[in-house]
C-alpha positions, 0 to 999 in steps of 0.5 A: 303395254307393248308386247312381242309376240315373234309369232306375229312378227314372222308370221309363222307359228311354233315360234319363241322368243325370251331373254330381252337385252333392250338398247335405247340409241336415239329415237329407236329402242334395239332389242337382241333376244333369243329365239328359234330360226325355224318353226317347232325347233328348239334350238337358240339363236340371237335375233334382233328387232327395233322399235321407233320411239315415236310412232311405235313402227317395228322393224321384222326380226331378224337372225344376227347372230347363230351357231356357225360349226358344230364342232366348237364350243357354241355349236348349238345355242346362242342365247342371253344376249347383253349388248355394250358400247365401248372400245373393243379390238380384235381381228386387226381393228376396231369394234363400237358394239360387244355382244356377250352371249350364253353359248353351249354345244349340245341340245341340253342345259348344260355345258354353257360359257360366255362368249362375245361378238363384235359390231360396228353399229346396232344395224348390223347385219352380222356379229363377228364372234371370237371363237372361245369363250372369254369365261370359261368354266372348270368342268368344261375342257379348254379347246386346245388352240384357245390362246387364253391356255398359252398366256398365264397372265390371263389362263387362272382368271378366265379359265373359271371364276373360283366359286365354280367346281367341276360339280356345276355341270350347268355352267356360267352364263346368262351375262349381263355387260356394263361400260362403268367409264364408258368409251373403253374396252373395260368392262362389269361384267355379270353372270349366273353360275349354275350346277347341281349343288347350288347357283349363284350371281357373280361379276369379274372385270373383263377388257377386251382392248386388244382380244389379240393381244390378251384377254384379260379377266380379273378374279371373280366375286360373288355378287350379294343375296342380301336384301333380295327376297323369295317365297323359298329361300333367295337364288340369284339367277336369271338376272340383268343389271343397271347402273343409275349414274345420277344416284351411283347405283345399281338396279338388278331385275331377276326371276324368283325361285319356280314354285309351280307344280305345273309345267313348265316348273322350272320357269319363275312367276314374277320378276323382282326389282332391287336397287343397292349403291355402287360402293355396297355392291362392290363390297359384298362382304360389309354387313351394310351391304343389301339390296333395297327392293322396289318392286314385284313384276307377276305373271298376271299382270303381263297376262300369263302364267309365267314372268322369266329372264328379264332385261332392263332398257339401257342407253348403249354403255348399259347405264340408266337412260332418262325417262321412267325404268322400264324392264322387258320381262320374257312371259309364257303360259302353262301346258305340256312340256316344251308347248309353253314355248310356243307361247312365249313373248316379251313384255315392255314394262314402263314407269316402274314404281322408285 
C-alpha cells in the first residue's frame, strides 16, 4: 500500500492532506487533494503531485488552487477537488480540464458552495477559477454581479438544489464529477447537501460548454441510500463516484457515520464500497433501485484510527481505468482537538474485492 505523508513529502511539520481526487493518465497518476500551505495553519488549498506507475517515483507536491481575494465567496477554504476532462468554454477560450471544489469565505465549516476552475493540462501550475459558485445554496446570498442572477433559464437550477433549506447551514460541497459521454462539456455532478437537520447526496447535470454565454444546471435529484448500510443509520456524505462503462454501473466510496467518543469525533473510522446499475441510479424512486455493498475499509487496515474522505482512482473522464479497483483514503490518528490534522495522510488501497 502506497502512503502519501505531506510532512515527509514537503519536509515540514504541522501539515495535513486529505480528500484526494486521483486521475490516471498514461503512465502517471495525478493526485489532487486538500493541503494547508503554511505549517500549523488550518486553511485549505488544493495541491497536486504525480506518481510514476512504473518507477513509483513521486513529484514534489505543488499548490495549484488557493484563495486569492478574501472578499470572494471562496475567499478562505478551497478543498474536495474533483477533476474531469471534457470540452469547456470560459474566458473566450476552450479548456480541456475542469476542477470542481468546495469553497467558502470563513474559517468555519459553513457557507460551503461548489466552484469550478479550468486548465489545459493536468501539469498546469495554476488553474483559472470561475469567479462565482456554480452550485449555490439558498441560505447563502448571491453575489450582485453573479451573471446567473440575470439569466432566468439558469437562475432556478443554479441557485440551489430543491432539497436544501435555509436551515442547512453547512451548505453544499464535496463534489464528484463524471463525463459520461466523454469529450463534452455536459457532466454528471454529485455532491453532499448538509445542514442542521439532515444530510443527503444529490446529483444534477451541469453544462460548461460555454460558460461565458450561460451556466446551465438541471434540477437536482436525490441519490438513493437504499442498500447502503451503517451500524447506526445511513447518511450519504463524503462520497466519490466512479463509472464502470463495461458493466454500466456506478461505484461509490463513502464515509460510514462517525461513532467514536474520542476526538476527532466528526471523522469516520471506516469507508464503504458499493455498486449500483446505472439505470437504477437515475431512477431512485423505483423500489428495485438499490446499492450492493462490496467491501468495507477500516482505519485499522490503514494503521490509523480514522478513515474518511476517500476518492477513486479514475481515468480522465471519471470512468474506471483498466486494472484492479483502487481507492485513496484519508487517514489520521486520534488526539486532542485539531491535533489529528498533523497525523493525516492519504493511503492508496489497491485490488478491492468485487
